C-alpha positions in Angstrom: -25.8 17.3 83.6 -23.8 14.3 82.2 -23.4 16.1 78.8 -22.3 19.3 80.6 -19.8 17.3 82.6 -18.3 15.7 79.4 -18.1 19.2 77.8 -16.4 20.6 80.9 -13.8 17.8 81.0 -13.3 18.0 77.2 -12.7 21.7 77.4 -10.3 21.4 80.2 -8.3 18.6 78.7 -8.1 20.2 75.3 -6.9 23.5 76.8 -4.4 21.9 79.1 -2.9 19.8 76.3 -2.6 22.7 74.0 -1.1 24.8 76.8 1.6 22.2 77.4 2.4 22.1 73.7 2.4 25.9 73.4 4.7 26.2 76.4 7.2 23.7 75.0 7.1 25.3 71.5 7.6 28.8 72.8 10.6 27.6 74.7 12.1 26.1 71.6 11.5 29.3 69.6 13.0 31.5 72.3 16.1 29.3 72.4 16.4 29.3 68.6 16.0 25.5 68.6 13.1 25.6 66.2 14.9 27.3 63.4 16.2 24.2 61.8 12.7 22.8 61.6 11.3 26.0 60.4 13.8 26.5 57.7 13.5 23.0 56.4 9.7 23.2 56.2 9.8 26.7 54.6 12.3 25.5 52.0 10.3 22.4 51.2 7.0 24.3 50.8 8.7 27.0 48.7 10.0 24.3 46.4 6.4 23.7 45.3 5.9 27.3 44.3 4.1 28.1 41.0 2.3 31.1 39.7 -1.2 29.4 40.0 -0.5 28.2 43.4 0.8 31.6 44.6 -2.3 33.2 43.2 -4.5 30.7 45.1 -2.6 31.1 48.3 -2.9 34.9 48.2 -6.7 34.4 48.0 -6.8 31.8 50.7 -4.8 33.9 53.1 -7.4 36.6 52.9 -9.9 34.3 54.5 -8.1 34.8 57.7 -7.6 38.6 57.3 -9.1 41.1 59.7 -11.3 42.6 57.0 -12.9 39.4 56.0 -13.3 38.0 59.5 -14.8 41.2 60.7 -17.3 41.3 57.8 -18.2 37.6 58.3 -18.4 38.1 62.1 -20.9 40.8 61.7 -23.0 38.6 59.5 -22.8 35.7 62.0 -23.9 37.9 64.9 -26.7 39.4 62.9 -27.9 36.0 61.8 -27.8 34.6 65.4 -29.7 37.6 66.7 -32.4 37.2 64.1 -32.8 33.6 65.1 -33.0 34.6 68.8 -29.8 32.9 69.7 -28.4 35.8 71.7 -26.4 33.6 74.0 -24.6 32.0 71.0 -23.9 35.4 69.6 -22.4 36.6 72.9 -20.2 33.5 73.1 -19.1 34.0 69.5 -18.1 37.6 70.2 -16.3 36.8 73.4 -14.4 33.9 71.8 -13.3 35.9 68.7 -12.5 39.1 70.5 -10.6 37.3 73.2 -8.6 35.4 70.6 -7.5 38.6 69.0 -6.5 40.1 72.4 -4.6 36.9 73.3 -2.8 37.0 70.0 -1.7 40.5 70.4 -0.5 39.9 74.0 1.5 36.8 73.0 3.1 38.6 70.1 4.3 41.4 72.4 5.6 38.9 75.0 7.7 36.8 72.5 8.6 39.5 70.0 9.8 37.2 67.3 10.9 38.9 64.1 9.3 38.0 60.8 11.0 35.8 58.3 11.8 37.3 54.9 8.6 37.0 52.8 8.6 35.3 49.4 7.3 36.5 46.1 8.3 40.1 46.7 5.6 40.6 49.4 6.2 43.2 52.0 6.8 41.9 55.5 3.8 42.6 58.0 4.6 45.2 60.6 3.5 43.0 63.6 5.6 40.3 65.3 5.7 36.8 63.9 4.8 34.5 66.9 2.2 33.3 67.0 0.5 33.6 63.6 -2.5 35.8 63.9 -4.1 34.4 60.9 -3.9 30.9 62.4 -5.2 31.9 65.8 -8.1 33.8 64.4 -9.1 31.3 61.6 -9.0 28.3 64.0 -11.0 30.2 66.6 -13.4 31.9 64.2 -14.3 29.0 61.9 -14.1 26.5 64.8 -16.6 28.4 66.9 -18.9 29.0 63.9 -18.8 25.2 63.3 -19.6 24.5 67.0 -22.6 26.9 66.9 -23.9 25.4 63.6 -23.6 21.8 64.6 -25.5 22.2 67.9 -28.8 22.1 66.0 -27.8 19.7 63.3 -29.5 16.3 63.5 -27.5 14.7 60.7 -24.2 13.2 61.8 -22.9 13.4 58.3 -23.7 17.2 58.2 -21.9 17.7 61.5 -18.8 15.8 60.3 -18.9 17.8 57.0 -19.2 21.1 58.8 -16.3 20.3 61.2 -14.2 19.0 58.4 -14.8 22.3 56.4 -13.8 24.4 59.4 -10.6 22.4 59.9 -9.8 22.5 56.3 -10.2 26.3 56.1 -8.0 26.8 59.2 -5.3 24.5 57.8 -5.3 26.1 54.4 -5.0 29.5 55.8 -2.1 28.4 58.1 -0.4 26.7 55.1 -0.8 29.9 53.0 1.1 31.9 55.6 4.1 29.6 55.4 3.8 29.3 51.6 3.9 33.1 51.2 6.8 33.3 53.6 5.3 35.7 56.1 5.4 33.2 58.9 7.5 30.3 60.2 5.8 26.9 60.6 6.2 27.1 64.3 4.3 30.4 64.3 1.3 28.6 62.7 1.4 25.6 65.0 1.6 28.0 68.0 -1.4 29.9 66.6 -3.5 26.7 66.4 -2.4 25.8 70.0 -3.3 29.3 71.3 -6.7 29.0 69.6 -7.4 25.7 71.3 -6.3 27.1 74.6 -8.7 30.1 74.4 -11.7 28.2 72.9 -11.2 25.5 75.6 -11.1 28.2 78.3 -14.3 29.8 77.0 -16.0 26.5 76.9 -15.0 25.6 80.5 -16.1 29.0 81.6 -19.4 28.7 79.9 -20.1 25.2 81.3 -19.2 26.5 84.9 -21.6 29.4 84.3 -24.4 27.0 83.3 -23.8 24.9 86.4 -24.2 27.9 88.7 -27.5 28.8 87.1 -28.9 25.4 87.9 
């Protein structure tokens, strides 16, 4: 019960902190106050541009695309089902599907136009805020890391798994800014939205466990 209480508190505090940050950042974006920050970061990152890096970033950004995440998601659910971890599979589906729904709702509420993409890329047809790649990559790889580490006995393995998930999410977010299809504030908002949703799912799961006792 003590472990469940810590998980409940951690989920609540994480979601509350991310919600506060997301609310503040959304206000800055709507007032246009974030544009100076966004422009300076975009210009600084674009100054690093090179053909090899652009090639790499176009590959990295695909790791947060719908096609790749759906394919990997099916494999994750199948593997969990084979292992008899149906509850983990359900939580994974709820977390990922809910994150996608939240992302679409937030885009429609804020309706921020896309920046002009770099390298001759065509602008995505969806709104810019928050970054869907950031929301989904942070949620997807974060939840996968959480599921994997629950049965890991090695502390080093757990740290390595969480580090890998964080690196993937960060690299994907960076690629969106590098390619010019998102503002930096879009990416930060995406990470915050992912934390809010995952924290909410975690709190809901812990409350459900308590009611079963």
